[in-house]
C-alpha positions as CSV (number, residue, x, y, z in Angstrom):
1,M,115.8,117.8,90.5
2,T,114.2,119.1,93.3
3,Q,113.3,122.7,93.1
4,Q,114.9,125.0,95.8
5,A,112.1,124.9,98.8
6,V,110.9,128.6,100.1
7,R,111.0,129.3,104.1
8,W,107.6,129.3,105.4
9,T,105.9,131.0,107.9
10,A,105.5,130.3,111.0
11,D,101.4,130.1,111.0
12,Q,102.4,128.0,108.2
13,V,104.3,125.5,109.9
14,L,101.5,124.9,113.1
15,A,98.7,124.8,110.7
16,L,100.7,121.0,110.0
17,A,100.2,119.9,113.5
18,P,97.8,117.8,114.6
19,D,96.0,119.0,116.9
20,A,96.5,122.3,119.8
21,A,98.3,120.2,122.4
22,S,101.1,119.4,119.4
23,R,101.3,123.5,118.8
24,K,102.2,124.1,121.8
25,A,104.8,121.9,122.4
26,A,106.1,122.6,118.9
27,S,106.4,126.5,119.9
28,K,108.6,125.8,122.6
29,L,110.8,123.5,120.5
30,G,111.2,126.1,118.0
31,A,114.3,128.0,119.5
32,A,117.8,127.0,119.5
33,G,118.8,125.9,122.8
34,S,116.8,122.8,121.7
35,W,118.5,121.8,119.0
36,S,121.8,120.9,117.7
37,E,123.5,120.4,114.6
38,A,120.9,121.7,112.7
39,G,120.7,122.4,109.0
40,H,118.8,122.9,105.7
41,S,120.3,122.1,102.3
42,E,119.0,124.0,99.2
43,E,117.2,121.1,98.0
44,G,114.7,121.4,100.7
45,T,116.2,119.1,103.4
46,V,116.1,120.0,107.1
47,W,117.6,118.4,109.9
48,G,118.5,118.4,113.3
49,L,118.8,116.7,117.0
50,C,116.6,117.3,119.6
51,R,117.8,117.2,123.1
52,G,115.0,115.0,124.9
53,S,114.6,112.8,128.2
54,G,116.9,109.8,127.1
55,S,120.7,109.5,126.6
56,K,120.3,110.2,122.9
57,P,119.0,113.2,121.1
58,Y,116.3,112.1,118.9
59,Q,117.1,112.5,115.0
60,T,114.8,114.4,112.9
61,V,114.6,114.9,109.3
62,I,112.2,116.9,106.9
63,D,111.7,116.6,103.5
64,I,109.9,119.8,102.1
65,A,110.3,120.0,98.2
66,D,110.5,116.5,96.9
67,S,106.9,116.1,94.8
68,T,105.5,113.6,97.1
69,G,106.4,115.5,100.3
70,P,106.4,116.9,102.1
71,A,107.4,114.0,105.0
72,Y,108.9,113.8,108.6
73,K,111.4,111.3,110.4
74,C,111.9,111.6,114.1
75,S,113.5,108.8,116.2
76,C,111.0,109.7,118.6
77,P,108.3,107.6,119.9
78,S,105.1,109.7,119.4
79,R,102.8,108.5,117.5
80,K,101.6,112.0,115.9
81,F,102.3,112.8,112.8
82,P,104.1,115.8,112.1
83,C,105.5,115.4,116.0
84,K,106.8,118.4,118.2
85,H,109.9,117.7,117.1
86,A,109.5,117.7,113.5
87,L,107.3,121.2,114.0
88,G,110.0,122.9,116.4
89,L,112.5,122.3,114.1
90,L,109.9,123.5,111.1
91,L,109.7,126.6,113.1
92,L,113.7,127.1,114.0
93,W,113.8,127.3,110.2
94,A,111.4,129.3,109.3
95,G,112.7,131.8,111.5
96,A,115.8,132.5,109.1
97,D,118.1,133.5,112.1
98,G,121.0,131.7,111.0
99,A,119.9,129.1,113.3
100,V,119.6,126.5,110.5
101,P,122.5,127.5,108.7
102,S,123.0,125.5,105.0
103,G,124.9,122.5,104.7
104,Q,125.4,118.7,104.2
105,E,123.3,116.1,105.4
106,P,124.5,113.8,108.3
107,D,124.7,110.6,107.1
108,W,121.3,109.7,109.3
109,A,119.3,112.2,107.2
110,A,121.3,111.3,103.4
111,Q,120.2,107.9,103.8
112,W,116.5,108.3,104.8
113,I,116.2,111.2,101.9
114,E,117.5,108.8,99.4
115,G,115.4,105.8,100.0
116,R,112.5,107.8,100.3
117,R,113.0,109.3,97.0
118,K,114.4,106.2,95.1
119,R,111.2,104.8,96.1
120,A,109.1,108.0,94.6
121,E,110.9,107.0,91.3
122,D,110.3,103.3,91.1
123,K,106.8,104.2,91.8
124,K,106.6,106.5,88.6
125,T,108.7,103.9,86.4
126,P,105.6,101.2,85.0
127,G,106.1,97.9,86.8
128,G,109.3,99.2,89.2
129,G,108.9,99.0,93.1
130,S,108.7,95.8,94.5
131,G,104.8,96.9,95.3
132,A,104.0,96.0,92.0
133,S,101.6,93.5,91.7
134,S,99.2,91.6,89.2
135,P,95.4,92.9,89.1
136,G,92.9,90.8,90.8
137,D,90.4,88.4,89.6
138,P,87.9,90.4,88.3
139,E,85.1,87.7,88.3
140,A,86.0,87.3,92.1
141,A,85.7,91.1,92.5
142,R,82.3,91.4,90.7
143,R,80.7,89.0,93.1
144,R,82.0,90.5,96.3
145,A,80.8,93.5,95.6
146,E,77.4,91.8,94.6
147,R,77.3,90.2,97.6
148,R,78.0,93.4,99.3
149,A,75.3,95.3,97.5
150,E,73.0,92.4,98.8
151,R,74.1,93.3,102.5
152,I,73.6,96.8,102.4
153,T,70.3,96.3,100.7
154,A,69.0,94.1,103.6
155,G,70.5,96.6,106.0
156,A,68.8,99.9,104.2
157,A,65.6,97.9,104.3
158,E,65.7,97.1,108.0
159,L,66.5,100.7,108.6
160,E,63.2,101.8,106.6
161,Q,61.2,99.9,109.2
162,R,62.7,100.9,112.2
163,L,61.9,104.6,111.1
164,A,58.6,103.5,110.2
165,D,58.7,101.9,114.0
166,L,59.4,105.0,115.1
167,L,56.9,107.5,113.4
168,R,54.1,104.9,114.1
169,G,55.2,105.4,117.8
170,G,56.0,109.0,118.5
171,L,58.7,110.6,118.2
172,A,59.0,111.4,122.0
173,S,59.5,107.5,122.5
174,A,63.0,108.4,121.3
175,E,63.8,110.8,124.0
176,R,62.7,107.7,126.1
177,A,64.8,104.7,124.5
178,G,68.0,107.3,124.7
179,Y,71.1,106.4,122.8
180,G,71.1,102.5,123.1
181,L,68.4,102.2,121.0
182,W,70.6,104.1,118.3
183,E,73.9,102.3,118.9
184,E,72.4,99.3,118.2
185,T,70.8,100.3,115.0
186,A,73.9,101.6,114.1
187,A,75.8,98.3,114.8
188,R,73.1,96.6,112.7
189,M,74.7,98.9,109.9
190,V,78.1,98.0,110.3
191,D,77.0,94.2,109.9
192,A,75.8,95.5,106.4
193,Q,78.4,96.7,105.7
194,A,77.1,100.1,104.9
195,P,79.2,103.2,107.5
196,G,77.7,105.7,106.1
197,L,74.1,104.7,107.1
198,A,75.9,103.6,110.6
199,A,77.5,107.1,110.9
200,R,74.1,108.7,110.7
201,V,72.0,107.1,112.9
202,R,74.5,107.6,115.4
203,E,74.2,111.3,114.4
204,L,70.4,111.2,115.5
205,G,71.3,109.0,118.4
206,A,72.7,112.7,119.5
207,I,69.5,115.1,118.7
208,P,66.4,114.0,121.5
209,S,67.2,116.1,124.5
210,S,69.8,118.4,122.8
211,G,68.0,121.3,123.3
212,P,64.6,123.2,122.2
213,G,63.2,122.2,118.8
214,W,65.0,119.1,118.9
215,P,61.9,116.8,117.8
216,V,61.6,118.8,114.4
217,R,65.3,118.6,113.9
218,L,64.9,114.3,114.8
219,L,62.3,114.9,111.9
220,E,64.4,116.6,109.6
221,E,67.2,113.9,110.0
222,C,64.7,111.2,109.7
223,A,63.3,112.2,106.8
224,L,66.9,112.6,105.4
225,L,67.9,109.5,105.7
226,H,64.7,107.8,104.6
227,L,65.6,109.5,101.3
228,L,69.4,108.0,101.2
229,D,67.9,104.4,101.9
230,Q,65.2,105.2,99.2
231,G,67.9,106.1,96.5
232,W,69.7,103.0,97.3
233,L,66.7,100.7,97.3
234,R,65.8,102.7,93.9
235,R,69.5,103.0,92.7
236,E,69.1,101.3,88.8
237,R,66.7,104.2,88.0
238,L,68.8,107.1,89.4
239,P,71.0,109.4,86.8
240,D,74.5,108.0,87.0
241,D,76.0,110.8,88.8
242,L,73.2,111.0,91.6
243,A,73.5,107.2,91.8
244,A,77.4,107.3,92.6
245,T,76.2,110.0,94.9
246,V,74.1,107.4,96.9
247,R,76.6,105.3,96.5
248,S,79.3,107.1,98.5
249,R,76.5,108.4,101.1
250,V,76.0,104.8,101.9
251,G,79.6,104.1,102.7
252,L,80.8,102.7,99.4
253,S,84.1,104.3,98.2
254,G,84.5,104.6,94.6
255,S,88.1,105.9,93.3
256,A,89.4,109.0,91.4
257,D,88.4,108.2,88.2
258,G,88.0,111.8,86.8
259,P,90.3,113.5,84.3
260,P,93.2,114.6,86.1
261,V,93.3,118.2,86.1
262,R,96.5,120.4,86.3
263,D,96.9,123.3,88.2
264,R,98.4,125.7,90.5
265,W,96.9,124.8,93.7
266,L,96.7,127.0,96.6
267,V,96.2,125.0,100.1
268,L,93.3,127.1,101.4
269,S,93.0,125.1,104.9
270,Q,94.1,122.0,107.2
271,Y,91.6,120.4,109.7
272,D,91.2,117.0,111.6
273,T,88.1,115.5,113.1
274,A,88.0,112.8,115.0
275,D,86.0,109.9,116.6
276,A,86.7,107.0,118.9
277,R,87.6,104.5,115.5
278,L,89.0,107.3,113.6
279,T,90.8,110.8,112.8
280,T,90.0,112.5,109.1
281,R,92.0,115.0,107.8
282,R,90.4,117.4,105.4
283,I,92.3,119.7,103.0
284,W,90.5,122.5,101.0
285,L,92.6,123.3,97.7
286,H,91.7,126.1,95.3
287,G,93.0,125.9,91.6
288,E,94.4,129.4,90.3
289,E,93.5,129.0,86.6
290,S,90.5,126.1,87.0
291,G,88.9,128.2,89.6
292,R,88.0,124.9,91.1
293,T,87.9,123.9,95.0
294,A,88.8,120.6,95.7
295,L,88.4,118.7,99.2
296,L,91.6,116.0,100.5
297,L,90.6,113.8,102.2
298,S,92.9,111.1,104.3
299,Y,92.3,109.1,107.5
300,G,94.5,107.6,110.6
301,A,93.7,105.3,112.9
302,A,92.0,106.7,116.4
303,G,94.9,108.6,118.3
304,R,97.0,108.8,115.0
305,A,96.9,111.5,112.8
306,P,96.9,110.9,109.0
307,E,100.1,111.3,107.0
308,Q,99.2,114.2,104.3
309,A,99.9,117.2,105.5
310,L,100.2,120.3,103.6
311,P,101.2,123.8,104.4
312,V,98.1,126.1,104.6
313,G,98.7,129.8,102.1
314,L,101.3,127.9,99.8
315,A,100.6,127.2,96.2
316,F,102.2,124.1,94.6
317,E,101.7,122.9,90.9
318,A,100.1,119.1,90.6
319,E,97.5,116.9,88.6
320,V,94.3,116.3,91.0
321,S,91.4,113.9,89.6
322,A,87.9,114.1,90.6
323,Y,85.8,111.5,92.6
324,P,82.3,110.3,90.7
325,G,79.0,111.6,92.0
326,A,76.5,114.5,91.4
327,G,78.2,117.9,93.1
328,Q,81.0,116.1,95.0
329,V,84.3,118.5,95.7
330,R,86.4,115.5,96.9
331,A,89.6,114.5,94.8
332,A,92.8,112.9,95.0
333,L,96.1,114.7,94.6
334,G,98.3,112.8,91.5
335,E,102.0,113.8,90.7
336,R,103.0,116.9,92.4
337,F,105.4,119.1,90.1
338,T,106.7,121.8,92.3
339,P,107.2,121.8,96.0
340,P,105.4,124.5,97.9
341,A,106.0,128.2,97.8
342,P,104.5,131.6,98.8
343,A,101.3,132.1,96.1
344,A,99.0,135.9,95.6
345,I,96.1,133.4,95.2
346,R,92.8,134.0,96.9
347,P,89.6,132.5,95.2
348,T,86.8,135.1,94.4
349,G,84.8,135.8,96.9
350,L,81.2,136.4,97.1
351,T,78.5,138.5,99.2
352,T,76.6,136.5,102.0
353,S,73.4,136.4,100.3
354,E,75.7,134.3,97.1
355,A,77.4,132.1,99.2
356,A,73.8,130.9,100.5
357,A,72.6,130.5,97.0
358,R,75.6,128.2,96.3
359,Y,75.3,126.1,99.0
360,G,71.3,125.8,98.0
361,E,72.6,124.9,94.4
362,A,75.0,122.7,95.7
363,L,71.9,120.5,97.5
364,R,69.8,119.8,94.6
365,A,72.9,117.5,93.5
366,D,73.8,116.2,96.7
367,P,70.9,116.6,99.7
368,W,72.9,115.0,102.0
369,L,75.6,117.8,102.4
370,D,76.3,119.4,105.2
371,S,77.7,122.2,103.9
372,Y,79.6,123.9,100.8
373,P,83.2,125.6,100.5
374,V,82.9,129.1,99.9
375,T,84.9,132.3,99.7
376,L,83.0,135.4,101.4
377,D,84.2,138.8,100.0
378,R,84.4,142.0,102.3
379,V,82.6,140.6,105.2
380,V,83.4,142.1,108.9
381,P,82.7,139.9,112.1
382,I,80.4,140.9,114.4
383,P,78.4,140.3,117.9
384,D,74.7,138.9,117.6
385,G,73.5,138.8,121.1
386,D,75.3,135.9,122.7
387,S,76.2,134.6,118.7
388,W,78.4,135.8,115.8
389,Q,77.8,136.5,112.5
390,L,79.9,137.7,109.4
391,A,78.0,140.7,107.5
392,D,78.5,142.1,104.1
393,A,80.5,145.5,104.3
394,E,78.4,147.1,102.2
395,G,75.4,145.3,102.6
396,E,72.8,144.5,104.9
397,L,72.8,140.6,105.2
398,A,74.8,138.3,107.5
399,L,75.7,134.8,107.7
400,P,75.4,133.2,111.8
401,L,78.3,131.2,112.6
402,T,78.6,127.5,113.3
403,L,77.8,126.8,117.0
404,S,81.9,124.7,116.8
405,S,83.3,128.0,115.4
406,R,82.0,130.4,118.3
407,S,83.3,128.1,120.8
408,R,86.8,128.0,119.2
409,P,89.9,130.8,120.7
410,D,90.7,130.9,116.5
411,L,87.8,133.4,116.6
412,W,89.2,136.5,118.2
413,R,92.1,135.9,115.4
414,L,89.5,136.8,112.7
415,V,87.9,139.6,115.2
416,A,91.6,141.0,115.8
417,L,92.5,140.4,112.0
418,S,89.4,142.5,110.7
419,G,89.7,144.8,113.8
420,G,86.1,146.7,112.7
421,A,87.3,146.7,109.1
422,P,86.5,143.9,105.7
423,V,88.3,140.6,105.6
424,T,88.3,137.8,102.9
425,V,87.1,134.9,104.5
426,F,87.3,131.1,103.0
427,G,84.8,128.5,104.9
428,E,82.1,125.7,105.0
429,C,78.2,127.2,104.7
430,G,75.7,124.8,105.9
431,H,72.3,124.7,106.9
432,R,74.0,125.3,111.0
433,G,75.9,128.7,109.6
434,F,79.1,129.5,108.4
435,T,82.2,127.8,109.7
436,P,85.6,129.9,108.9
437,L,88.6,127.8,108.1
438,T,91.2,131.1,107.0
439,A,90.9,134.5,106.6
440,W,93.1,137.2,104.5
441,P,93.2,140.8,105.5
442,Q,91.9,143.7,102.4
443,G,94.5,144.3,100.1
444,E,98.1,142.1,100.5
445,G,98.6,140.2,102.9
446,E,99.1,136.5,104.0
447,A,96.6,133.4,104.9
448,V,95.7,133.1,108.7
449,P,94.6,129.4,109.4
450,L,91.8,129.7,112.0
451,C,90.9,125.8,112.6
């Protein structure tokens, strides 16, 4: 039996949007005039008909409280997930002004909910569900893994030679060669089935002519790539945890085989990054009892948002299992026992110097780590020339904000929330600075998403 769903805030709804355009469109649809026959059940279902450009309204239904949710279904042709109609209906429901009254689901909504929850129950039953299959041939899997490892080894050796040629010819040659050299090298790493190496090579291609000091930055990144190559070529000599980290960094996906940790997990942040090939969604969780911070990753094909979405600022009880690797925070979400609900949970905050030290400690376990999750306590956003930084309210130290976060409009939301007073900020601390993702005012107050 599902538990009664708790209404979300508008900020928590909009934090689920796959992009800014969806947030803007959903805000327009969060009014009663766009909807008919809207309703909700105490078990956590919200439904409604939204007037569109066609003769028939779009049928939209959302399952909020199911242990595998939230999930969305809409008859519109949008490839975004959730679509603007699902977000608009949730905004209307979150308003709690009677526009979405309690009632009985219409047949079209009830059929979808029933089918979805039945499939979830089938997955919990040993041997249940039509997707059950017998395990593959372990010997064949071993041979495939060996062949792929051989390809990656050949690719790593080729990459080492190309890095040596670059340094022998001088870094200035990288500027003259242009991006084509790096893209061709990245394609060779894709052929070697090492997508992690390919991604890092593409990042190298963006450094030449990127501003003052680019040769130093290029040399640093080449050194890290050389270190990763050597780690793979000598992986048999590494400690197990570090070897697992190297495998994941070159692009070998493992499984979350760590023991399940049952806790009440607060959704700290959710945001997407995209390139021409893939959309990656990052969801940060904080365990109330374990004090652990965990990262959930999900993916969608280019132009399509990943399906997994969790409302920022709410908490739910669930099991989480860690992926292998030294210093890794990535985890997989297992069984969920309660629906998301408001919670007065905040991670333990650090000073700016403690946050920088925490990132340094993480680098010892994973030298290729770009950033590390930390929560800053009692910091104030202040301008620093053309930049911004987060300064300790009672100290003289500060962390600069990353260039990407300084260019986002949500920076002004953080400044407005602070108003010159200390705030608590969760984000990612790295060698490029600090990226704020969520903030809380001092005392009591809801989480404010900043991305």
